Phi, psi and omega in degrees: 000135182296145181257121180293145182258355179290161184297339181258013186293321182265140176259168177283144006271357182302322180297321179296315182294325176295318178295318180296320179295317179296320183285343178102030180244029186252008180087002179279172179303333181277002183265016176291160181300321181295320180295319180293316181295332179290332181279326188231165174293162182301318181295315180293321180298321179294318180295315179297320178299313182298316180294321179296315179297318181295322182286325186259329183255319184110198182302148181286113178239010181278153180298150179291129180293164178294146179296341179289335179263086188297321183294310180294325178295320179294318179296318179296317181296318180297319180291318183298326184294335184248025184297338181271357184283140177292147182297324179295321178291323178297321178298313183293320179293324177302310181295320181298315180292320177299319179293327176289322181283323185218081186304331183263021185299323187293317180293323179286338181272003186299338181286337182231009178300315181297320180296322181297321180290321179297320179301319181293324185263012184300137179061022178237126178234126187251144172232139184263130176240129179284152174255124183257125179224124181058034177085356181255136182259129178243103184286164174060042177247351179219130180243127176248118183258139174257118184235114180055037176088349180254150182266128179233126177274121180271122180230141175275108186262014177293132177263128180290115184256340177281160178083206186241124185084173181239138176238121178265117186267111176241239186245030180214158178275132178227159179276119179288160178296143181259131181225147180276355181282147180286131179289164180294146175294150186197168170215175185059030181265167175257149180214145178212142176255120180236115186056244183253019182233150175249137178243133179241128184234134171063208182119177181249122179237110180054042178084000180247132180276129183265159176234027184269165181228128182234145177249131181242000000 
């Protein structure tokens, strides 16, 4: 499938991995600490490192480095401060900061954007299976990935914490809780009309990315 070259061509998480590869956080020879610090200021390099770790590894659970190792101690402290941040938000903030530091990164990264996406999807082949409920088929709701010959079911285990009540999003359609309160204003959100109902998911509210789900 052709890869769009416009700045909005890649969606998440592919856009994040392309940005990480460009910035030098992909494990390649250019991803050494010196190479990253040469591209960005010390403060920006620390923030990008922390966001990358939070997005790819999760909360910081490694032991605190010795105070004698100032560089590792700074990296650990930056990562520790954002341990409560969702991985999806860390991805978006990583790309946002990179765009502020280097507005033309996407066009310059066009030579290896495709490679970055291929690296992430290596040895993974997906097949889409529809979920049938009440006789209606909803495609693209469950992904089964084959990785190194073994079958792994990919599930989104993010729990919706914004709004009222919790909705655990797996591989089936469920009725979200209904509330009379007005949801937060937002943009960059997702929306879908299913049968006679509209669902609104996530979005940006005052610079913060939401993970809530509303039924209208």
